[in-house]
N, CA, C and O atoms as CSV, one atom per row, in Angstrom:
chain,resi,resn,atom,element,x,y,z
A,1,UNK,N,N,31.659,52.574,55.238
A,1,UNK,CA,C,32.864,53.363,55.210
A,1,UNK,C,C,34.041,52.433,54.923
A,1,UNK,O,O,34.035,51.267,55.318
A,2,UNK,N,N,35.022,52.948,54.251
A,2,UNK,CA,C,36.229,52.174,53.966
A,2,UNK,C,C,37.378,52.661,54.841
A,2,UNK,O,O,37.470,53.841,55.181
A,3,UNK,N,N,38.242,51.729,55.193
A,3,UNK,CA,C,39.425,52.031,55.995
A,3,UNK,C,C,40.619,51.374,55.326
A,3,UNK,O,O,40.569,50.188,54.999
A,4,UNK,N,N,41.683,52.123,55.121
A,4,UNK,CA,C,42.916,51.582,54.558
A,4,UNK,C,C,43.899,51.344,55.697
A,4,UNK,O,O,44.240,52.258,56.447
A,5,UNK,N,N,44.345,50.103,55.808
A,5,UNK,CA,C,45.207,49.735,56.927
A,5,UNK,C,C,46.575,50.395,56.845
A,5,UNK,O,O,47.079,50.740,55.776
A,6,UNK,N,N,47.146,50.550,58.032
A,6,UNK,CA,C,48.525,50.993,58.168
A,6,UNK,C,C,49.353,49.769,58.545
A,6,UNK,O,O,48.823,48.812,59.109
A,7,UNK,N,N,50.620,49.792,58.246
A,7,UNK,CA,C,51.518,48.699,58.611
A,7,UNK,C,C,51.404,48.422,60.103
A,7,UNK,O,O,51.562,49.331,60.919
A,8,UNK,N,N,51.129,47.176,60.463
A,8,UNK,CA,C,51.064,46.787,61.862
A,8,UNK,C,C,49.682,46.857,62.488
A,8,UNK,O,O,49.515,46.482,63.648
A,9,UNK,N,N,48.680,47.333,61.740
A,9,UNK,CA,C,47.315,47.348,62.273
A,9,UNK,C,C,46.868,45.939,62.631
A,9,UNK,O,O,47.251,44.973,61.969
A,10,UNK,N,N,46.065,45.823,63.669
A,10,UNK,CA,C,45.452,44.554,64.067
A,10,UNK,C,C,43.944,44.782,64.165
A,10,UNK,O,O,43.478,45.920,64.230
A,11,UNK,N,N,43.190,43.679,64.173
A,11,UNK,CA,C,41.731,43.793,64.236
A,11,UNK,C,C,41.281,44.573,65.471
A,11,UNK,O,O,40.415,45.442,65.373
A,12,UNK,N,N,41.862,44.269,66.624
A,12,UNK,CA,C,41.419,44.953,67.839
A,12,UNK,C,C,41.781,46.428,67.831
A,12,UNK,O,O,41.026,47.253,68.345
A,13,UNK,N,N,42.913,46.768,67.261
A,13,UNK,CA,C,43.313,48.173,67.162
A,13,UNK,C,C,42.360,48.938,66.249
A,13,UNK,O,O,41.946,50.052,66.568
A,14,UNK,N,N,42.015,48.337,65.120
A,14,UNK,CA,C,41.090,48.979,64.183
A,14,UNK,C,C,39.714,49.132,64.826
A,14,UNK,O,O,39.089,50.187,64.708
A,15,UNK,N,N,39.238,48.088,65.507
A,15,UNK,CA,C,37.934,48.161,66.178
A,15,UNK,C,C,37.925,49.275,67.223
A,15,UNK,O,O,36.947,50.013,67.339
A,16,UNK,N,N,39.002,49.395,67.974
A,16,UNK,CA,C,39.066,50.443,68.991
A,16,UNK,C,C,39.099,51.826,68.354
A,16,UNK,O,O,38.414,52.737,68.819
A,17,UNK,N,N,39.890,51.994,67.294
A,17,UNK,CA,C,39.982,53.294,66.622
A,17,UNK,C,C,38.658,53.692,65.977
A,17,UNK,O,O,38.277,54.862,66.011
A,18,UNK,N,N,37.962,52.735,65.396
A,18,UNK,CA,C,36.734,53.038,64.662
A,18,UNK,C,C,35.492,53.089,65.551
A,18,UNK,O,O,34.595,53.898,65.312
A,19,UNK,N,N,35.432,52.238,66.566
A,19,UNK,CA,C,34.232,52.114,67.393
A,19,UNK,C,C,34.453,52.445,68.868
A,19,UNK,O,O,33.502,52.433,69.649
A,20,UNK,N,N,35.677,52.734,69.255
A,20,UNK,CA,C,36.019,52.912,70.671
A,20,UNK,C,C,35.691,51.670,71.491
A,20,UNK,O,O,35.376,51.759,72.678
A,21,UNK,N,N,35.770,50.512,70.841
A,21,UNK,CA,C,35.453,49.260,71.533
A,21,UNK,C,C,36.129,48.110,70.790
A,21,UNK,O,O,35.677,47.706,69.718
A,22,UNK,N,N,37.197,47.593,71.356
A,22,UNK,CA,C,37.929,46.503,70.695
A,22,UNK,C,C,37.132,45.207,70.641
A,22,UNK,O,O,37.492,44.294,69.898
A,23,UNK,N,N,36.058,45.112,71.414
A,23,UNK,CA,C,35.232,43.908,71.390
A,23,UNK,C,C,34.368,43.796,70.132
A,23,UNK,O,O,33.714,42.774,69.921
A,24,UNK,N,N,34.360,44.827,69.305
A,24,UNK,CA,C,33.571,44.795,68.070
A,24,UNK,C,C,34.356,44.204,66.899
A,24,UNK,O,O,34.030,44.446,65.737
A,25,UNK,N,N,35.381,43.438,67.212
A,25,UNK,CA,C,36.160,42.753,66.178
A,25,UNK,C,C,35.250,41.891,65.308
A,25,UNK,O,O,35.422,41.850,64.090
A,26,UNK,N,N,34.294,41.209,65.912
A,26,UNK,CA,C,33.408,40.322,65.154
A,26,UNK,C,C,32.662,41.089,64.058
A,26,UNK,O,O,32.445,40.553,62.971
A,27,UNK,N,N,32.275,42.314,64.328
A,27,UNK,CA,C,31.607,43.150,63.328
A,27,UNK,C,C,32.523,43.363,62.132
A,27,UNK,O,O,32.085,43.278,60.984
A,28,UNK,N,N,33.794,43.640,62.401
A,28,UNK,CA,C,34.762,43.849,61.318
A,28,UNK,C,C,35.027,42.559,60.547
A,28,UNK,O,O,35.085,42.565,59.318
A,29,UNK,N,N,35.186,41.462,61.268
A,29,UNK,CA,C,35.459,40.175,60.617
A,29,UNK,C,C,34.294,39.734,59.736
A,29,UNK,O,O,34.506,39.203,58.646
A,30,UNK,N,N,33.080,39.951,60.199
A,30,UNK,CA,C,31.898,39.579,59.423
A,30,UNK,C,C,31.825,40.379,58.125
A,30,UNK,O,O,31.408,39.853,57.093
A,31,UNK,N,N,32.225,41.632,58.173
A,31,UNK,CA,C,32.186,42.489,56.989
A,31,UNK,C,C,33.362,42.254,56.046
A,31,UNK,O,O,33.318,42.677,54.890
A,32,UNK,N,N,34.413,41.586,56.523
A,32,UNK,CA,C,35.635,41.399,55.734
A,32,UNK,C,C,36.140,39.958,55.823
A,32,UNK,O,O,37.282,39.734,56.226
A,33,UNK,N,N,35.318,38.987,55.457
A,33,UNK,CA,C,35.700,37.579,55.641
A,33,UNK,C,C,36.928,37.159,54.838
A,33,UNK,O,O,37.598,36.190,55.196
A,34,UNK,N,N,37.225,37.861,53.779
A,34,UNK,CA,C,38.380,37.511,52.955
A,34,UNK,C,C,39.708,37.750,53.683
A,34,UNK,O,O,40.748,37.253,53.251
A,35,UNK,N,N,39.678,38.508,54.784
A,35,UNK,CA,C,40.898,38.814,55.537
A,35,UNK,C,C,40.910,38.156,56.916
A,35,UNK,O,O,41.720,38.522,57.767
A,36,UNK,N,N,40.039,37.209,57.139
A,36,UNK,CA,C,39.865,36.620,58.468
A,36,UNK,C,C,41.141,35.951,59.003
A,36,UNK,O,O,41.321,35.858,60.218
A,37,UNK,N,N,42.015,35.491,58.124
A,37,UNK,CA,C,43.245,34.811,58.550
A,37,UNK,C,C,44.407,35.765,58.825
A,37,UNK,O,O,45.492,35.321,59.202
A,38,UNK,N,N,44.195,37.046,58.644
A,38,UNK,CA,C,45.265,38.020,58.873
A,38,UNK,C,C,45.178,38.529,60.307
A,38,UNK,O,O,44.125,38.991,60.745
A,39,UNK,N,N,46.281,38.442,61.029
A,39,UNK,CA,C,46.334,38.952,62.402
A,39,UNK,C,C,46.946,40.352,62.441
A,39,UNK,O,O,46.463,41.229,63.157
A,40,UNK,N,N,48.021,40.554,61.660
A,40,UNK,CA,C,48.700,41.843,61.587
A,40,UNK,C,C,48.728,42.259,60.119
A,40,UNK,O,O,49.246,41.539,59.266
A,41,UNK,N,N,48.164,43.427,59.843
A,41,UNK,CA,C,48.016,43.885,58.463
A,41,UNK,C,C,49.256,44.587,57.933
A,41,UNK,O,O,50.002,45.232,58.672
A,42,UNK,N,N,49.448,44.441,56.633
A,42,UNK,CA,C,50.403,45.257,55.903
A,42,UNK,C,C,49.724,46.578,55.561
A,42,UNK,O,O,48.519,46.736,55.760
A,43,UNK,N,N,50.498,47.515,55.052
A,43,UNK,CA,C,49.957,48.792,54.606
A,43,UNK,C,C,49.086,48.596,53.366
A,43,UNK,O,O,49.438,47.825,52.473
A,44,UNK,N,N,47.961,49.287,53.311
A,44,UNK,CA,C,47.195,49.388,52.079
A,44,UNK,C,C,46.047,48.422,51.874
A,44,UNK,O,O,45.464,48.406,50.790
A,45,UNK,N,N,45.694,47.615,52.863
A,45,UNK,CA,C,44.542,46.718,52.728
A,45,UNK,C,C,43.284,47.549,52.999
A,45,UNK,O,O,43.195,48.234,54.018
A,46,UNK,N,N,42.323,47.485,52.091
A,46,UNK,CA,C,41.096,48.267,52.240
A,46,UNK,C,C,40.024,47.395,52.887
A,46,UNK,O,O,39.647,46.352,52.353
A,47,UNK,N,N,39.542,47.839,54.041
A,47,UNK,CA,C,38.527,47.111,54.798
A,47,UNK,C,C,37.212,47.879,54.796
A,47,UNK,O,O,37.193,49.109,54.769
A,48,UNK,N,N,36.127,47.137,54.825
A,48,UNK,CA,C,34.798,47.726,54.996
A,48,UNK,C,C,34.555,47.891,56.492
A,48,UNK,O,O,34.711,46.939,57.257
A,49,UNK,N,N,34.176,49.090,56.908
A,49,UNK,CA,C,33.864,49.370,58.305
A,49,UNK,C,C,32.360,49.633,58.389
A,49,UNK,O,O,31.898,50.719,58.038
A,50,UNK,N,N,31.596,48.640,58.853
A,50,UNK,CA,C,30.146,48.820,58.924
A,50,UNK,C,C,29.760,49.908,59.932
A,50,UNK,O,O,30.413,50.089,60.960
A,51,UNK,N,N,28.704,50.609,59.613
A,51,UNK,CA,C,28.151,51.579,60.546
A,51,UNK,C,C,27.288,50.828,61.548
A,51,UNK,O,O,26.480,49.978,61.173
A,52,UNK,N,N,27.465,51.144,62.809
A,52,UNK,CA,C,26.628,50.523,63.835
A,52,UNK,C,C,25.877,51.625,64.564
A,52,UNK,O,O,26.373,52.743,64.705
A,53,UNK,N,N,24.694,51.303,65.017
A,53,UNK,CA,C,23.916,52.281,65.774
A,53,UNK,C,C,24.412,52.303,67.212
A,53,UNK,O,O,25.065,51.368,67.674
A,54,UNK,N,N,24.096,53.369,67.898
A,54,UNK,CA,C,24.478,53.464,69.310
A,54,UNK,C,C,23.869,52.304,70.092
A,54,UNK,O,O,24.499,51.762,71.001
A,55,UNK,N,N,22.656,51.931,69.740
A,55,UNK,CA,C,22.002,50.813,70.413
A,55,UNK,C,C,22.805,49.532,70.233
A,55,UNK,O,O,22.993,48.776,71.186
A,56,UNK,N,N,23.285,49.282,69.001
A,56,UNK,CA,C,24.120,48.109,68.753
A,56,UNK,C,C,25.383,48.162,69.594
A,56,UNK,O,O,25.799,47.151,70.160
A,57,UNK,N,N,25.991,49.331,69.679
A,57,UNK,CA,C,27.220,49.490,70.445
A,57,UNK,C,C,26.962,49.234,71.931
A,57,UNK,O,O,27.796,48.627,72.604
A,58,UNK,N,N,25.831,49.685,72.445
A,58,UNK,CA,C,25.529,49.514,73.863
A,58,UNK,C,C,25.361,48.054,74.255
A,58,UNK,O,O,25.558,47.704,75.418
A,59,UNK,N,N,25.002,47.202,73.309
A,59,UNK,CA,C,24.851,45.775,73.594
A,59,UNK,C,C,26.158,45.200,74.134
A,59,UNK,O,O,26.140,44.291,74.963
A,60,UNK,N,N,27.289,45.725,73.668
A,60,UNK,CA,C,28.597,45.193,74.019
A,60,UNK,C,C,29.212,45.865,75.246
A,60,UNK,O,O,30.314,45.506,75.661
A,61,UNK,N,N,28.516,46.826,75.821
A,61,UNK,CA,C,29.057,47.505,76.992
A,61,UNK,C,C,28.857,46.661,78.245
A,61,UNK,O,O,27.866,45.940,78.358
A,62,UNK,N,N,29.789,46.748,79.182
A,62,UNK,CA,C,29.577,46.072,80.460
A,62,UNK,C,C,28.423,46.754,81.201
A,62,UNK,O,O,28.133,47.921,80.942
A,63,UNK,N,N,27.772,46.051,82.107
A,63,UNK,CA,C,26.579,46.588,82.778
A,63,UNK,C,C,26.784,47.946,83.439
A,63,UNK,O,O,25.870,48.770,83.428
A,64,UNK,N,N,27.945,48.200,84.008
A,64,UNK,CA,C,28.174,49.451,84.715
A,64,UNK,C,C,28.312,50.647,83.776
A,64,UNK,O,O,28.307,51.789,84.234
A,65,UNK,N,N,28.438,50.401,82.449
A,65,UNK,CA,C,28.542,51.513,81.505
A,65,UNK,C,C,27.278,51.716,80.682
A,65,UNK,O,O,27.173,52.708,79.961
A,66,UNK,N,N,26.325,50.810,80.770
A,66,UNK,CA,C,25.092,50.941,79.990
A,66,UNK,C,C,24.258,52.100,80.522
A,66,UNK,O,O,24.194,52.351,81.726
A,67,UNK,N,N,23.618,52.800,79.579
A,67,UNK,CA,C,22.732,53.924,79.881
A,67,UNK,C,C,23.447,55.076,80.575
A,67,UNK,O,O,22.804,55.888,81.240
A,68,UNK,N,N,24.750,55.157,80.432
A,68,UNK,CA,C,25.527,56.268,80.972
A,68,UNK,C,C,26.230,56.966,79.826
A,68,UNK,O,O,26.464,56.373,78.772
A,69,UNK,N,N,26.560,58.209,80.035
A,69,UNK,CA,C,27.353,58.918,79.039
A,69,UNK,C,C,28.756,58.332,79.022
A,69,UNK,O,O,29.313,57.992,80.065
A,70,UNK,N,N,29.318,58.220,77.826
A,70,UNK,CA,C,30.661,57.636,77.713
A,70,UNK,C,C,31.688,58.665,77.956
A,70,UNK,O,O,32.882,58.369,77.906
């Protein structure tokens, strides 16, 4: 999936909006290495947003949230 940034977007904000988990920044950075040095985005940068499985997402959950409904 593609995502077009808005003025002021940050990696953690995009990760939270797309995955409901700001800790998945590494997933975004790995898919978009050409933008790794950008902390705050301008309007109009097109990023690749990889699809992750629920299982992949659960790996990053704290222990008290694993195997529970979100």
